[in-house]
Kinemage of the C-alpha trace (Angstrom):
@kinemage 1
@onewidth
@group {chain A} dominant
@subgroup {mainchain}
@vectorlist {calphas} color= white
{ca met a 1} P -62.001 -187.894 -88.675
{ca gln a 2} L -58.968 -185.621 -88.504
{ca pro a 3} L -58.017 -184.248 -85.042
{ca trp a 4} L -58.435 -180.617 -86.147
{ca gln a 5} L -62.110 -181.201 -86.933
{ca ser a 6} L -62.737 -180.987 -83.169
{ca tyr a 7} L -60.774 -177.734 -82.820
{ca pro a 8} L -62.767 -174.572 -82.028
{ca asp a 9} L -63.590 -172.098 -84.790
{ca ile a 10} L -61.520 -168.929 -84.738
{ca val a 11} L -63.701 -165.846 -84.246
{ca pro a 12} L -62.786 -162.120 -84.260
{ca ala a 13} L -62.620 -161.997 -80.455
{ca asp a 14} L -59.805 -164.585 -80.589
{ca ile a 15} L -57.540 -162.354 -82.682
{ca pro a 16} L -54.792 -160.531 -80.733
{ca his a 17} L -55.536 -156.813 -80.504
{ca asn a 18} L -52.411 -155.871 -82.448
{ca leu a 19} L -53.596 -157.911 -85.456
{ca arg a 20} L -57.274 -156.890 -85.610
{ca ala a 21} L -58.227 -155.302 -88.917
{ca gly a 22} L -61.363 -153.422 -87.840
{ca arg a 23} L -63.079 -153.955 -91.207
{ca gly a 24} L -66.550 -154.008 -89.677
{ca arg a 25} L -69.296 -156.550 -89.096
{ca phe a 26} L -70.385 -156.772 -92.722
{ca ala a 27} L -66.909 -157.920 -93.805
{ca gln a 28} L -66.896 -160.499 -91.004
{ca trp a 29} L -70.361 -161.701 -92.024
{ca leu a 30} L -69.346 -161.881 -95.685
{ca gly a 31} L -66.263 -163.965 -94.934
{ca gly a 32} L -68.261 -166.278 -92.691
{ca ala a 33} L -71.041 -166.623 -95.280
{ca ile a 34} L -68.560 -167.593 -98.023
{ca leu a 35} L -67.028 -170.217 -95.748
{ca arg a 36} L -70.442 -171.600 -94.754
{ca ile a 37} L -71.585 -171.835 -98.383
{ca gly a 38} L -68.458 -173.813 -99.209
{ca gly a 39} L -68.728 -175.914 -96.054
{ca trp a 40} L -65.415 -174.571 -94.731
{ca arg a 41} L -64.212 -173.702 -91.232
{ca val a 42} L -61.138 -171.863 -89.944
{ca val a 43} L -60.003 -173.541 -86.722
{ca gly a 44} L -57.238 -173.521 -84.124
{ca glu a 45} L -55.818 -170.277 -82.775
{ca val a 46} L -53.898 -167.204 -83.875
{ca pro a 47} L -50.983 -166.860 -81.444
{ca asp a 48} L -50.417 -163.559 -79.681
{ca leu a 49} L -47.152 -162.630 -81.380
{ca pro a 50} L -45.812 -159.193 -82.357
{ca arg a 51} L -44.822 -160.359 -85.843
{ca met a 52} L -45.672 -163.564 -87.628
{ca met a 53} L -45.273 -165.291 -90.949
{ca leu a 54} L -48.322 -167.425 -91.751
{ca cys a 55} L -46.884 -170.222 -93.848
{ca ala a 56} L -49.870 -171.571 -95.837
{ca ala a 57} L -49.887 -174.924 -97.631
{ca pro a 58} L -50.612 -177.071 -99.563
{ca his a 59} L -51.194 -174.530 -102.339
{ca thr a 60} L -52.542 -176.489 -105.296
{ca ser a 61} L -55.517 -174.456 -106.562
{ca asn a 62} L -56.829 -170.925 -107.044
{ca trp a 63} L -59.567 -171.901 -104.581
{ca asp a 64} L -56.982 -171.624 -101.792
{ca phe a 65} L -57.060 -167.857 -102.323
{ca val a 66} L -60.875 -167.735 -102.104
{ca trp a 67} L -61.108 -169.694 -98.842
{ca gly a 68} L -58.057 -167.952 -97.399
{ca met a 69} L -59.462 -164.475 -98.059
{ca ala a 70} L -62.838 -165.501 -96.644
{ca ala a 71} L -61.085 -166.725 -93.494
{ca ile a 72} L -59.193 -163.432 -93.135
{ca leu a 73} L -62.465 -161.477 -93.410
{ca lys a 74} L -64.318 -163.756 -91.013
{ca met a 75} L -61.548 -163.527 -88.391
{ca asp a 76} L -61.145 -159.764 -89.003
{ca cys a 77} L -57.402 -160.328 -88.967
{ca gln a 78} L -54.977 -157.907 -90.629
{ca val a 79} L -52.807 -160.145 -92.792
{ca arg a 80} L -50.471 -158.933 -95.533
{ca trp a 81} L -50.057 -161.253 -98.509
{ca leu a 82} L -48.179 -161.190 -101.792
{ca gly a 83} L -49.878 -161.135 -105.164
{ca lys a 84} L -48.609 -160.877 -108.716
{ca his a 85} L -48.648 -157.224 -109.713
{ca thr a 86} L -50.797 -158.176 -112.716
{ca ile a 87} L -53.867 -158.857 -110.520
{ca phe a 88} L -53.724 -155.338 -109.063
{ca phe a 89} L -55.290 -153.672 -112.062
{ca phe a 90} L -57.772 -150.811 -112.317
{ca gly a 91} L -61.029 -151.822 -110.671
{ca thr a 92} L -59.481 -154.371 -108.292
{ca arg a 93} L -56.436 -152.520 -106.940
{ca asn a 94} L -58.119 -150.828 -103.976
{ca phe a 95} L -60.087 -153.951 -103.051
{ca met a 96} L -56.977 -156.149 -103.135
{ca arg a 97} L -55.108 -153.689 -100.935
{ca trp a 98} L -58.083 -153.546 -98.543
{ca leu a 99} L -57.782 -157.324 -98.221
{ca gly a 100} L -54.108 -156.910 -97.302
{ca gly a 101} L -52.575 -157.532 -100.723
{ca ile a 102} L -49.130 -156.297 -101.674
{ca pro a 103} L -48.357 -156.251 -105.422
{ca val a 104} L -44.942 -157.697 -106.258
{ca asn a 105} L -42.787 -158.165 -109.290
{ca arg a 106} L -41.002 -161.462 -108.719
{ca glu a 107} L -38.133 -160.492 -110.986
{ca asn a 108} L -36.473 -158.608 -108.109
{ca pro a 109} L -36.649 -160.867 -104.998
{ca ala a 110} L -33.791 -159.112 -103.148
{ca ser a 111} L -35.696 -155.827 -103.230
{ca leu a 112} L -38.825 -157.636 -102.032
{ca ile a 113} L -37.110 -158.894 -98.876
{ca ala a 114} L -35.824 -155.404 -98.070
{ca asp a 115} L -39.299 -153.932 -98.673
{ca phe a 116} L -40.882 -156.414 -96.266
{ca ala a 117} L -38.302 -155.628 -93.594
{ca lys a 118} L -39.029 -151.902 -93.955
{ca leu a 119} L -42.789 -152.514 -93.792
{ca ala a 120} L -42.423 -154.559 -90.602
{ca glu a 121} L -40.215 -151.880 -89.066
{ca arg a 122} L -42.700 -149.153 -89.989
{ca glu a 123} L -45.790 -150.964 -88.666
{ca gly a 124} L -44.148 -152.578 -85.660
{ca ser a 125} L -46.661 -155.419 -85.329
{ca ile a 126} L -47.547 -157.326 -88.490
{ca ala a 127} L -48.661 -160.662 -89.936
{ca phe a 128} L -47.554 -161.837 -93.373
{ca ala a 129} L -48.973 -164.831 -95.256
{ca met a 130} L -47.094 -166.741 -97.939
{ca ala a 131} L -47.383 -170.043 -99.793
{ca pro a 132} L -43.873 -171.512 -99.513
{ca glu a 133} L -44.254 -173.437 -102.778
{ca gly a 134} L -44.357 -170.110 -104.614
{ca thr a 135} L -46.871 -171.548 -107.095
{ca arg a 136} L -49.952 -173.777 -107.143
{ca lys a 137} L -48.166 -176.175 -109.513
{ca lys a 138} L -46.048 -179.080 -108.278
{ca val a 139} L -42.444 -178.089 -107.600
{ca glu a 140} L -39.495 -180.285 -106.718
{ca lys a 141} L -38.028 -177.759 -104.308
{ca trp a 142} L -39.658 -175.005 -102.292
{ca lys a 143} L -38.178 -171.528 -102.504
{ca ser a 144} L -36.457 -170.114 -99.432
{ca gly a 145} L -37.833 -166.594 -99.894
{ca phe a 146} L -40.380 -166.947 -97.088
{ca leu a 147} L -37.604 -167.938 -94.667
{ca arg a 148} L -35.441 -164.992 -95.696
{ca ile a 149} L -38.377 -162.598 -95.290
{ca thr a 150} L -39.133 -164.175 -91.901
{ca ala a 151} L -35.572 -163.498 -90.751
{ca ala a 152} L -35.338 -160.000 -92.257
{ca ala a 153} L -38.673 -158.898 -90.752
{ca asp a 154} L -38.007 -160.611 -87.392
{ca cys a 155} L -41.127 -162.792 -87.614
{ca gln a 156} L -42.105 -166.078 -86.024
{ca ile a 157} L -43.478 -168.809 -88.274
{ca val a 158} L -47.042 -170.051 -87.762
{ca leu a 159} L -48.397 -172.819 -90.001
{ca ala a 160} L -51.758 -172.619 -91.778
{ca gly a 161} L -52.837 -175.916 -93.323
{ca phe a 162} L -55.496 -176.216 -96.038
{ca asp a 163} L -57.291 -179.562 -95.854
{ca phe a 164} L -59.877 -180.009 -98.599
{ca pro a 165} L -61.334 -183.397 -97.491
{ca ser a 166} L -62.357 -181.973 -94.097
{ca arg a 167} L -62.765 -178.418 -95.467
{ca cys a 168} L -60.721 -176.919 -92.651
{ca ile a 169} L -58.075 -174.217 -92.547
{ca val a 170} L -55.974 -175.081 -89.505
{ca ile a 171} L -53.938 -172.292 -87.869
{ca gly a 172} L -51.710 -172.333 -84.821
{ca glu a 173} L -48.731 -174.681 -85.021
{ca gln a 174} L -45.484 -172.733 -84.632
{ca phe a 175} L -42.118 -173.547 -86.181
{ca thr a 176} L -38.728 -172.205 -85.130
{ca pro a 177} L -36.172 -172.119 -87.961
{ca ser a 178} L -32.709 -173.544 -87.327
{ca gly a 179} L -30.975 -171.269 -89.817
{ca asp a 180} L -30.330 -174.122 -92.260
{ca asn a 181} L -32.835 -173.287 -95.014
{ca asp a 182} L -32.770 -176.708 -96.708
{ca ser a 183} L -33.319 -178.512 -93.412
{ca asp a 184} L -36.048 -176.092 -92.336
{ca ile a 185} L -37.902 -176.384 -95.642
{ca ala a 186} L -37.856 -180.180 -95.401
{ca ala a 187} L -39.145 -180.018 -91.822
{ca ile a 188} L -41.921 -177.538 -92.644
{ca lys a 189} L -43.003 -179.571 -95.667
{ca gly a 190} L -43.220 -182.596 -93.403
{ca arg a 191} L -45.548 -180.718 -91.040
{ca phe a 192} L -47.996 -180.247 -93.927
{ca leu a 193} L -48.109 -183.906 -95.002
{ca pro a 194} L -51.312 -184.622 -92.985
{ca tyr a 195} L -53.168 -181.996 -95.059
{ca ala a 196} L -54.570 -182.679 -98.528
{ca gly a 197} L -54.899 -179.868 -101.051
{ca lys a 198} L -57.550 -179.735 -103.745
{ca lys a 199} L -55.090 -181.428 -106.101
{ca pro a 200} L -53.008 -183.672 -103.806
{ca asp a 201} L -50.787 -184.925 -106.628
{ca gln a 202} L -49.401 -181.379 -107.018
{ca phe a 203} L -47.988 -181.198 -103.487
């Protein structure tokens, strides 16, 4: 048994007021129902921070998106996340944005960082979520984009681990960057080693 299996479930009342989405009870019920059907729980705590970067890993399957979105609905937490602009097509665009999605074209990462900083400045209090691997496929080196966005938007990093064997999404551990991106990436990756993605060989 993993230690997080005894952690309390995160419920809407646990979400800091500045991060509550206000989507309504049906959305909360829907997210909870999807998690229950899959046997999943979202546990730990969402820290009371003005701005945070939810660093989510391991990201090895499209199912991570399904369980992650269900958790966001169940918690009624306003979380902004990046998605390829190609998934924001007619018929899904409004729904994806309602879930917190931000369409991006990865060919211009410098502009993306500036856009995130402006969004954080405009909204004041905000939570972003990113998969540091940048892809669900195995990569030798994580990209530093999430660290640069964290710095530009003046966020604090909070880890969100996906553990498929226990079917838990674990939120709450905080990480303070040192400013050395290579060292920080290695340290953050180490924090996720206890968690097993759907395809562990791809982490």
